[in-house]
N, C-alpha and C positions, 0 to 999 in steps of 0.2 A: 672744525670743531668750534662750538660756541663757548664763550666765556662762562666761568662758573656762575651759577644763579646767586642772586642776592639773598640775604637773610630776609625772611618774610614777615617777621613781627617785631614788636617793640620790647618783648620780654628779654630777660637776661639770659646769656648763655650759661648753662649749668656746669659744663665741663671745664677743666683747667684750660685757660687760653693758650694758644700757641703764639710764640714770638717769632716773627719772620727775620728780624735783624736787630742788633744793638750796635749803634755807630757812635764813635767818639769824635771830638774835635769839630763840632758843628758850630757855624757862626750865623746860620740862617733861620733857625727855628726858636727864637727867643733871645733874651739878652745874654751877652757874654759868651764864653765858651761852654758848649753844652754836649751832653750825651743824649742820643735819641733812641727810644725804645719803640719798635714798631709791632703793634698787635696785629694778629690775623683775624679777619672777619669784619664785615661792614654791612649795616642795614641798607645802605644806598647802593646803587649800581650806576654811578656816573659814567657816561660813555667815554669821558676823557681821563679816567682815573690814572694818576701818575704813579701809583703803587699797585698795579694789578695783582702782584703776588700777595697782597694783603687783603684782597676782597673775600676770598674763600676762607672760612674759619678752619678748614681741614688742611693737613699737610699736603704738599704738592711736590712733584718732581720737575725740576727745571733743567733745560738743556741749552747751553750757550755754544752755538756752532763756531763762534770765533775763537773759543778756547780749546776746541777739540783737536787732538793730535793724531786722531785716527789710529789708535793703537789696538782697538777692538777688544780690549779687556772687558769692557762693560757688556758687550754682546755675548761673550763667552760665559760671563757670570750670571746673566739674567735667566732665572728659572722659567720664565713665561715666554721667552723668545719675543719680547715686546719691543726690542730695539732693532732698527734696520736703517741702513743708509739709503734704501729705496723710498723711505718715508720722508716726506718733506719736513716733518716735525721731528723725525728721528725716533720718537717715542709713540708707540701705539697705546693710547690712553685707555682703550677698551680692554686691553690685555694686561696692562701694568697693574700690579697689586700693591704698589707702593711699599715694597719690602726694602728698597733703597740699597740692595746689595751692589747695584751698579755704581752708586755713589762711593761706596767704600773702596772700590778698586780703580776709580777714575784718577789718574795721576795729575791731570791738568786743572781739575775743578770745573770742567765743562758740564758735568752732571752734578747737581746740588739739590739738597733738600730745602724746601721753603716751608718753614714752620717747625719749631721745636718747643717742647715743654720745658719750662724753667720754674723753679720755686721762687718765691719772693726773696728768699735769702740769696739765691744765686744771682738774680738780676741786681739786687742791691749791691752785692760784692763786686759785680762786673763794672758798675758805674761809679761806685764809691772810690775806686782807686784813682779817679781823676778829680777828686774833691779839691786838691790844692789849686787846680786850674779854675774850678768854679769860683773859689773864694777870691782868687787874684783878679778875675775878670768880671765878677758879678753874674756868673753863669749858673748852671744847674742842669737838671734833667727834664727833658721833654718827652711826654708820652704821646705817641702818635699811632698811625696805622695805615689802613684799617681804621677801626673805631674802638678806642680803649674803653669807652663807657658801656660797651656790650658785656664787659666782664667786671662788674662793679665790686664784687666781693674780692677778687684778686687785686683789682685796681686800688681799692681803698687800703688793703694791706700793704701794698707796695708804696703808696704815697705816704702812709704813716711811717714806714721804715725809713724812707728817705728824709722825711721831716725830723725824725729822731736823730738823724745824723747832721741836721742843720743844712740840708740841701734844698735849694730853691726848686719848686715843682711847677710844671706847666703842662696843661693838657691841650692838645690840638684835637678838635672835635668837629664832626659834621652837624652837631646840634640835635640829632634825632635820638633822644633818650627820655626815660621817665625822670622828670625833674625832682620829684619828692624823694625818690630813691637815691638819686645823685647827690642831692643836698644833704641827705642824712649820712651817707657813707663816704663819699669822696671829697666833697667840698671843704670839710674842715681841715684837710691836709693839702689843699691846693692853693698855690700863690697866684696863678694866672691861668686864664682860659683864652685860647685863640679859637674863634668860631667862624666858620665860613658861611657867608650868605651868597649863594650862587645865582639863583633865579627867584624873582619876586612873585611871578605869576604861578599859582598853584598847578595849573594844567601843564605849563611848560616844565615846571620842576618834576612833575610826574613823568612827563615824556622823556626827559633827558637824565633823570636821576633815579627813577623807579618808584619814588614815593612823593606825595605832595609835601608842602613845606610848612603846614600849619604848626606842627610840633616844634620845628626848628625856630620859627619866628617867635613863638611864645616863649621858648626857652631862652632865646637871646634877650628878650625884654626882661625876663626875670633875673638873668645874670647881670644885665646892665644896671637894673635897680639895686641889686646887691652891691655892685661895685661902687655905688654912690654912698653907701652907708657902712662899708667895712673894708678891710685890707684885702681886696680881691681885684686884680687887674683883669679886665675883659677887653680883648682886642677883636674888633670886627674885621674880617678879611673878605675880599671879593676877588675870586679867581677870574681872570680875563681870558675866556676861552673863545677863539675866533668863531664868529658867526653864531654863537650860542649865548654866552653870558655877556659878551662885550657889546651887544647891540644897545643903541641909545635908549630905547624905551625901557629896557630892563634896568640899566644903570640909573636912569632918572627915577624909576619907581623905588629902587633900593635907596637912593640918596634921600628921597622924600621920607621914606620910612625911618631912616636914621635921624633925620632932622626933627621929625615929629616926636621922637623919643629922647631927644636931648643928647644924642651921640655927638661927640666933638671931633673925633678923628677916626680914620679907617686906614687899612693897609690894602694895597692892590697887589695881586699875585699874577704877573704876566705868564702867558702860556709857556710851558716847558715841554718841548717836543721829544725829549730823550727817552720817554717811556715806551714808545712803540715796539722796540725790539724785545721788551719784556713779555709782551703778548705771545710772540712767536716762541719764546723760550718755554712758555707754559702750554703751548699746543694749540693756539688759535691765532687767527689773523687780527691785526689791529682793525677796528671798525672804520678807520679813516685811511683812504688810499694815499698813494705817494704824492699825488698832486693836490692834496687837501691842505688848506692853510693851517690845519692842526699839526702838520708836520714841520712847521716853521716857527721860529721865535717871533713874538709879537713885534711888529715894526715900531720904532721909536715914535713916529708920528701918531700911530694908533694909541700907544700908551699915553701920550700927551693928551689926546682928545678925550680919552676915558678919564684921565685925571682932572681935566677941566670941568667935566660934568659934576664931580663931587665938590670941587672948589667953588663952583657957582652956587652950590647949595650950602655954603658956609661950613664945609667940612675940611679938616686938615688931613692931607694924605701923607702918611709916614712910611 
């Protein structure tokens, strides 16, 4: 089975967004101790997406074979007969109607629902309980995904609610959004933006991410210019994906782009191979085989070589 299709346009999603997860006690997605809110749905279709459960804006049924205790309660409960141990994915996605009755009776959590509706008030309450930790550590709340900017009406309401409580807000974005709408609705309540620049060549970006990168580069420039004149932090991040984004010609082009626009520092994100089992849980094979370098952590020497390209272009790597 193929992965879910990407979102096809730059317009806003009109329905209430789904949240795939809310995680606390994070130290890797912004300053201090943070809570992470993962939105479902993304306009890109990066082949290496490390949160594949967040690509599709609709709810999904996930099956983790490692957690299954083979009690068969789910198969007895499924009204469509969509579950079978003869199926390598366990779930027949063509027959499953996403009623999630199987999830309700699964005692081990092997079957789970990816994506739930929350109100702004529910999300705010879920993360605000950790506010003492934010204040003690200089942390806050990071909105990630998927792509949070697909849901600007909900996003701006949530950001405003968090700011009303004095909570630091950070958006992690692929950069593919309508800037004017973002600036009007979400930016007034945003303290920081982390934006990924993956591939500089438009054709390569189209090939590996499903869209070209013109909007992304333009939005980065605009955000960077705003960061020079107001209290907005913009952090450029470069994912290092083996044999795709970590190639010398790509990193050299990105480094020149940053230098030409006065960017002083960037952050490198080494490949994280732990996402592959998530694909199987959602009913399709990872696009990268077992012998692919995508299945391994980035070697230290490769990380250092990538780092040196940016240092040679007078960029600080943090």
